[in-house]
Backbone as CSV, one residue per row, in Angstrom:
resi,resn,N_x,N_y,N_z,CA_x,CA_y,CA_z,C_x,C_y,C_z
1,MET,34.164,62.099,74.013,33.482,62.455,72.829,34.120,61.784,71.619
2,LYS,35.429,61.714,71.664,36.121,61.060,70.593,35.694,59.605,70.481
3,SER,35.491,58.976,71.545,35.110,57.570,71.503,33.682,57.406,70.989
4,THR,32.827,58.358,71.262,31.460,58.293,70.755,31.448,58.463,69.242
5,ILE,32.245,59.371,68.738,32.322,59.587,67.292,32.917,58.341,66.634
6,LEU,33.933,57.763,67.231,34.570,56.572,66.697,33.579,55.400,66.699
7,LYS,32.820,55.243,67.772,31.822,54.173,67.852,30.724,54.399,66.812
8,THR,30.281,55.607,66.656,29.211,55.916,65.704,29.686,55.675,64.272
9,THR,30.890,56.078,63.966,31.445,55.884,62.626,31.604,54.399,62.327
10,THR,32.133,53.667,63.294,32.321,52.226,63.105,30.977,51.534,62.922
11,LEU,30.023,51.887,63.732,28.697,51.295,63.642,28.030,51.655,62.306
12,SER,28.226,52.850,61.810,27.652,53.286,60.533,28.275,52.526,59.373
13,LEU,29.611,52.368,59.432,30.281,51.617,58.362,29.843,50.143,58.363
14,PHE,29.674,49.579,59.536,29.218,48.196,59.649,27.795,48.049,59.089
15,ALA,26.920,48.974,59.401,25.535,48.953,58.898,25.516,49.097,57.379
16,ALA,26.372,49.987,56.850,26.443,50.171,55.404,26.934,48.900,54.722
17,ALA,27.905,48.222,55.351,28.419,46.973,54.787,27.332,45.901,54.764
18,LEU,26.523,45.848,55.832,25.432,44.867,55.882,24.384,45.135,54.797
19,VAL,24.113,46.386,54.533,23.124,46.737,53.511,23.690,46.499,52.117
20,ALA,24.940,46.810,51.865,25.543,46.718,50.546,25.917,45.290,50.165
21,ALA,26.228,44.433,51.128,26.678,43.069,50.826,25.635,42.267,50.055
22,PRO,24.376,42.205,50.472,23.405,41.433,49.683,23.210,41.995,48.281
23,ALA,23.261,43.297,48.132,23.116,43.899,46.804,24.263,43.480,45.897
24,ALA,25.468,43.412,46.402,26.627,43.000,45.611,26.515,41.537,45.217
25,VAL,26.050,40.695,46.122,25.887,39.268,45.825,24.818,39.079,44.761
26,LEU,23.718,39.788,44.867,22.656,39.695,43.867,23.146,40.160,42.496
27,ALA,23.959,41.194,42.469,24.493,41.687,41.210,25.385,40.643,40.548
28,GLN,26.183,39.928,41.331,27.039,38.877,40.778,26.191,37.741,40.211
29,ASP,25.131,37.327,40.925,24.254,36.260,40.434,23.584,36.664,39.135
30,ALA,23.106,37.900,39.088,22.434,38.377,37.879,23.405,38.425,36.713
31,ALA,24.622,38.806,36.950,25.615,38.878,35.877,25.927,37.493,35.339
32,SER,25.978,36.513,36.208,26.315,35.168,35.738,25.139,34.512,35.021
33,THR,23.894,34.806,35.401,22.750,34.190,34.728,22.364,34.929,33.472
34,ASN,22.676,36.198,33.342,22.337,36.952,32.144,23.434,36.909,31.097
35,ALA,24.527,36.257,31.412,25.614,36.171,30.450,25.129,35.357,29.258
36,PRO,25.503,35.744,28.055,25.051,34.987,26.885,25.611,33.568,26.926
37,ALA,24.736,32.634,26.616,25.144,31.233,26.621,26.048,30.983,25.419
38,ALA,26.896,29.996,25.572,27.782,29.635,24.468,26.913,29.122,23.326
39,PRO,27.228,29.480,22.098,26.403,29.023,20.976,26.416,27.502,20.904
40,GLU,25.208,26.942,20.747,25.079,25.488,20.685,25.347,25.008,19.269
41,GLN,25.947,23.852,19.183,26.184,23.240,17.890,24.904,22.538,17.453
42,LYS,24.358,22.924,16.337,23.137,22.288,15.834,23.525,21.096,14.978
43,THR,22.889,19.961,15.249,23.177,18.757,14.489,21.994,18.385,13.608
44,GLU,21.020,19.296,13.489,19.854,19.007,12.671,20.229,19.031,11.197
45,ALA,19.504,18.238,10.417,19.707,18.233,8.983,19.099,19.501,8.398
46,PRO,19.581,19.948,7.261,18.991,21.138,6.654,17.527,20.861,6.308
47,PRO,16.698,21.887,6.268,15.282,21.663,5.990,15.072,21.039,4.616
48,VAL,14.080,20.167,4.538,13.783,19.470,3.301,12.982,20.406,2.401
49,LYS,13.428,20.542,1.193,12.701,21.373,0.240,11.638,20.507,-0.425
50,HIS,10.390,20.955,-0.302,9.287,20.212,-0.905,9.051,20.724,-2.317
51,LYS,8.665,19.800,-3.164,8.311,20.196,-4.510,7.047,21.033,-4.453
52,LYS,6.918,21.917,-5.398,5.746,22.782,-5.409,4.480,21.943,-5.614
53,HIS,4.531,21.009,-6.540,3.387,20.139,-6.810,3.886,18.704,-6.777
54,ASP,3.677,18.025,-5.667,4.159,16.652,-5.600,3.049,15.650,-5.903
55,HIS,1.822,16.126,-6.161,0.716,15.252,-6.542,0.154,15.711,-7.886
56,SER,-0.286,14.752,-8.679,-0.977,15.045,-9.928,-2.362,14.446,-9.828
57,VAL,-3.260,14.880,-10.678,-4.632,14.378,-10.630,-4.960,13.587,-11.884
58,PHE,-5.942,12.722,-11.756,-6.428,11.946,-12.899,-7.939,11.828,-12.766
59,ASN,-8.597,11.580,-13.888,-10.001,11.199,-13.860,-10.375,10.645,-15.214
60,GLY,-11.314,9.738,-15.210,-11.749,9.089,-16.437,-12.445,7.792,-16.129
61,LYS,-12.665,7.022,-17.193,-13.373,5.750,-17.071,-12.385,4.645,-16.699
62,LEU,-12.772,3.848,-15.733,-11.946,2.738,-15.255,-11.955,1.632,-16.297
63,SER,-10.754,1.296,-16.865,-10.697,0.265,-17.889,-10.450,-1.115,-17.319
64,THR,-9.414,-1.259,-16.493,-9.101,-2.568,-15.929,-8.765,-2.451,-14.450
65,ILE,-9.001,-3.584,-13.750,-8.663,-3.674,-12.326,-7.960,-5.003,-12.121
66,ASP,-6.830,-4.972,-11.429,-6.125,-6.195,-11.067,-5.965,-6.179,-9.545
67,ALA,-6.918,-6.810,-8.841,-6.915,-6.796,-7.380,-5.699,-7.544,-6.828
68,ALA,-5.227,-8.580,-7.538,-4.079,-9.342,-7.057,-2.810,-8.493,-7.105
69,ALA,-2.629,-7.733,-8.187,-1.446,-6.884,-8.330,-1.657,-5.515,-7.688
70,MET,-2.863,-5.245,-7.200,-3.224,-3.964,-6.589,-2.979,-2.807,-7.558
71,THR,-3.504,-2.957,-8.788,-3.384,-1.905,-9.787,-4.731,-1.699,-10.468
72,PHE,-4.908,-0.522,-11.055,-6.069,-0.251,-11.901,-5.632,0.694,-13.006
73,THR,-6.386,0.697,-14.097,-6.025,1.513,-15.249,-7.162,2.465,-15.581
74,VAL,-6.805,3.725,-15.760,-7.742,4.754,-16.222,-7.120,5.335,-17.476
75,GLY,-7.814,5.182,-18.612,-7.238,5.623,-19.880,-6.020,4.775,-20.197
76,LYS,-4.882,5.422,-20.391,-3.640,4.700,-20.691,-2.698,4.665,-19.505
77,GLN,-3.149,5.151,-18.345,-2.305,5.200,-17.156,-2.685,4.077,-16.195
78,THR,-1.668,3.355,-15.702,-1.881,2.307,-14.718,-1.359,2.789,-13.379
79,PHE,-2.200,2.687,-12.352,-1.876,3.186,-11.020,-1.747,2.032,-10.044
80,GLU,-0.761,2.138,-9.148,-0.597,1.161,-8.067,-1.365,1.651,-6.846
81,VAL,-1.869,0.692,-6.066,-2.567,1.003,-4.823,-1.710,0.493,-3.677
82,THR,-1.491,1.333,-2.668,-0.717,0.937,-1.488,-1.619,0.961,-0.264
83,SER,-1.048,0.630,0.883,-1.830,0.658,2.121,-2.205,2.083,2.518
84,GLU,-1.473,3.084,2.000,-1.785,4.482,2.303,-2.818,5.084,1.360
85,THR,-3.160,4.396,0.280,-4.133,4.913,-0.684,-5.512,4.962,-0.045
86,LYS,-6.161,6.112,-0.142,-7.520,6.276,0.387,-8.498,6.073,-0.762
87,ILE,-9.324,5.026,-0.651,-10.261,4.682,-1.717,-11.680,4.887,-1.211
88,THR,-12.490,5.570,-2.034,-13.915,5.720,-1.726,-14.727,5.379,-2.967
89,LYS,-15.946,4.923,-2.729,-16.888,4.676,-3.823,-18.211,5.296,-3.420
90,ASP,-18.687,6.210,-4.221,-19.919,6.951,-3.942,-19.881,7.590,-2.557
91,GLY,-18.705,8.090,-2.158,-18.554,8.809,-0.898,-18.331,7.933,0.324
92,LYS,-18.264,6.611,0.148,-18.056,5.701,1.281,-16.733,4.960,1.096
93,PRO,-16.063,4.595,2.202,-14.802,3.844,2.080,-14.994,2.551,1.281
94,ALA,-14.005,2.203,0.467,-14.113,1.026,-0.400,-12.743,0.399,-0.599
95,THR,-12.736,-0.746,-1.303,-11.506,-1.424,-1.703,-11.567,-1.665,-3.205
96,LEU,-10.489,-2.158,-3.782,-10.495,-2.460,-5.214,-11.505,-3.549,-5.553
97,ALA,-11.786,-4.419,-4.611,-12.753,-5.490,-4.858,-14.174,-4.941,-5.026
98,ASP,-14.425,-3.717,-4.555,-15.755,-3.115,-4.627,-16.045,-2.434,-5.956
99,VAL,-15.048,-2.292,-6.818,-15.250,-1.548,-8.062,-15.204,-2.468,-9.265
100,THR,-15.825,-1.995,-10.351,-15.844,-2.768,-11.590,-15.431,-1.873,-12.747
101,ALA,-14.983,-2.489,-13.823,-14.569,-1.743,-15.013,-15.772,-0.981,-15.558
102,GLY,-15.504,0.185,-16.095,-16.559,1.015,-16.658,-17.015,2.123,-15.730
103,GLU,-16.673,2.027,-14.460,-17.049,3.075,-13.515,-16.149,4.289,-13.712
104,MET,-16.627,5.432,-13.256,-15.827,6.655,-13.324,-14.863,6.669,-12.138
105,ALA,-13.637,7.121,-12.376,-12.623,7.184,-11.329,-11.909,8.522,-11.419
106,GLY,-11.525,9.021,-10.272,-10.758,10.261,-10.206,-9.973,10.274,-8.916
107,GLY,-8.918,11.060,-8.881,-8.130,11.134,-7.660,-6.789,11.776,-7.910
108,SER,-5.861,11.499,-7.010,-4.518,12.054,-7.137,-3.488,10.935,-7.015
109,TYR,-2.299,11.206,-7.567,-1.236,10.207,-7.529,0.113,10.883,-7.476
110,LYS,1.118,10.082,-7.095,2.509,10.527,-7.109,3.258,9.686,-8.127
111,LYS,4.206,10.304,-8.793,5.061,9.562,-9.711,6.363,9.268,-8.987
112,GLY,6.682,8.000,-8.813,7.885,7.592,-8.095,9.134,7.753,-8.938
113,ALA,10.277,7.600,-8.301,11.567,7.704,-8.994,11.698,6.609,-10.057
114,ASP,11.019,5.474,-9.825,11.063,4.380,-10.782,10.067,4.563,-11.932
115,GLY,9.298,5.658,-11.914,8.348,5.939,-12.986,6.960,5.393,-12.729
116,LYS,6.784,4.638,-11.656,5.479,4.068,-11.361,4.558,5.136,-10.775
117,LEU,3.278,5.028,-11.099,2.272,5.962,-10.603,1.577,5.333,-9.402
118,THR,1.703,5.948,-8.244,1.104,5.430,-7.020,-0.063,6.318,-6.633
119,ALA,-1.255,5.724,-6.587,-2.456,6.483,-6.242,-2.421,6.846,-4.768
120,THR,-2.717,8.099,-4.456,-2.797,8.533,-3.057,-4.247,8.615,-2.608
121,THR,-5.126,9.116,-3.470,-6.564,9.099,-3.207,-7.275,8.697,-4.489
122,VAL,-8.327,7.887,-4.350,-9.120,7.455,-5.497,-10.587,7.539,-5.114
123,HIS,-11.380,8.135,-5.994,-12.822,8.227,-5.790,-13.495,7.543,-6.981
124,PHE,-14.255,6.496,-6.696,-14.983,5.780,-7.746,-16.447,6.158,-7.670
125,SER,-17.101,6.150,-8.835,-18.534,6.414,-8.899,-19.182,5.260,-9.634
126,SER,-20.247,4.707,-9.074,-20.897,3.563,-9.700,-21.647,3.965,-10.955
127,LYS,-21.884,5.244,-11.170,-22.572,5.721,-12.368,-21.532,6.182,-13.380
128,SER,-21.568,5.601,-14.584,-20.663,6.080,-15.633,-21.274,7.321,-16.250
129,GLU,-20.543,7.982,-17.122,-21.016,9.243,-17.690,-22.331,9.067,-18.436
130,GLY,-22.489,7.984,-19.183,-23.710,7.763,-19.956,-24.904,7.427,-19.092
131,GLU,-24.655,6.903,-17.892,-25.755,6.501,-17.021,-26.226,7.603,-16.091
132,LYS,-25.491,8.720,-16.031,-25.906,9.799,-15.142,-27.227,10.358,-15.638
133,LYS,-28.117,10.595,-14.715,-29.429,11.097,-15.086,-29.356,12.591,-15.330
134,HIS,-29.896,12.989,-16.478,-29.962,14.404,-16.812,-31.409,14.834,-16.694
135,LYS,-31.661,15.841,-15.932,-33.013,16.329,-15.713,-33.270,17.493,-16.668
136,LYS,-34.460,17.510,-17.268,-34.856,18.662,-18.059,-36.337,18.921,-17.834
137,LYS,-36.732,20.139,-18.094,-38.108,20.528,-17.835,-39.018,20.000,-18.945
138,ASP,-40.188,19.524,-18.524,-41.183,19.160,-19.519,-42.049,20.389,-19.805
139,SER,-43.024,20.229,-20.670,-43.839,21.376,-21.075,-44.653,21.957,-19.923
140,SER,-44.912,21.182,-18.866,-45.694,21.689,-17.735,-44.815,22.426,-16.731
141,GLY,-43.511,22.479,-16.966,-42.610,23.197,-16.067,-41.994,22.313,-15.009
142,GLY,-42.399,21.037,-14.900,-41.831,20.108,-13.917,-40.573,19.453,-14.458
143,LEU,-39.882,18.743,-13.623,-38.676,18.052,-14.044,-39.003,16.631,-14.460
144,THR,-38.364,16.174,-15.534,-38.538,14.781,-15.972,-37.177,14.147,-16.115
145,ASN,-37.163,12.841,-16.087,-35.936,12.081,-16.273,-35.770,11.816,-17.744
146,SER,-34.641,12.234,-18.327,-34.416,12.060,-19.757,-33.897,10.682,-20.106
147,VAL,-33.554,9.864,-19.126,-33.068,8.521,-19.382,-34.250,7.575,-19.329
148,PRO,-34.439,6.784,-20.400,-35.589,5.868,-20.412,-35.469,4.817,-19.302
149,ASN,-36.612,4.409,-18.751,-36.633,3.400,-17.688,-36.645,2.018,-18.228
């Protein structure tokens, strides 16, 4: 009987060891993977602070155009045109060669560190302010063109 109890106890302890061993191994793996990682050294530059308003707007009558120098003047301001400048005329893509003095111009620009004004977007209109048609009602209630033909 003593040998049966000894065999049963030994067999029970062996079975318990077999059941507990995988649980202990899993616990060690989980502890090593859940450990906090060492803090990484960040080499990124600090975030760039943007100006609140980095673009200004302009609009007025186009006085001069210099296609060779890639500049145009509205009022007393002279603007440079770069390859990034988006130019439209009457809602369609255009170039400085497509516009003439006297047309209406509007858009946005940036002022560089050197003081130069670089146009970012320019919208030209082939109709100047005086040529825009103003509609008014005639005595019959219909619309007429107030600009003589």
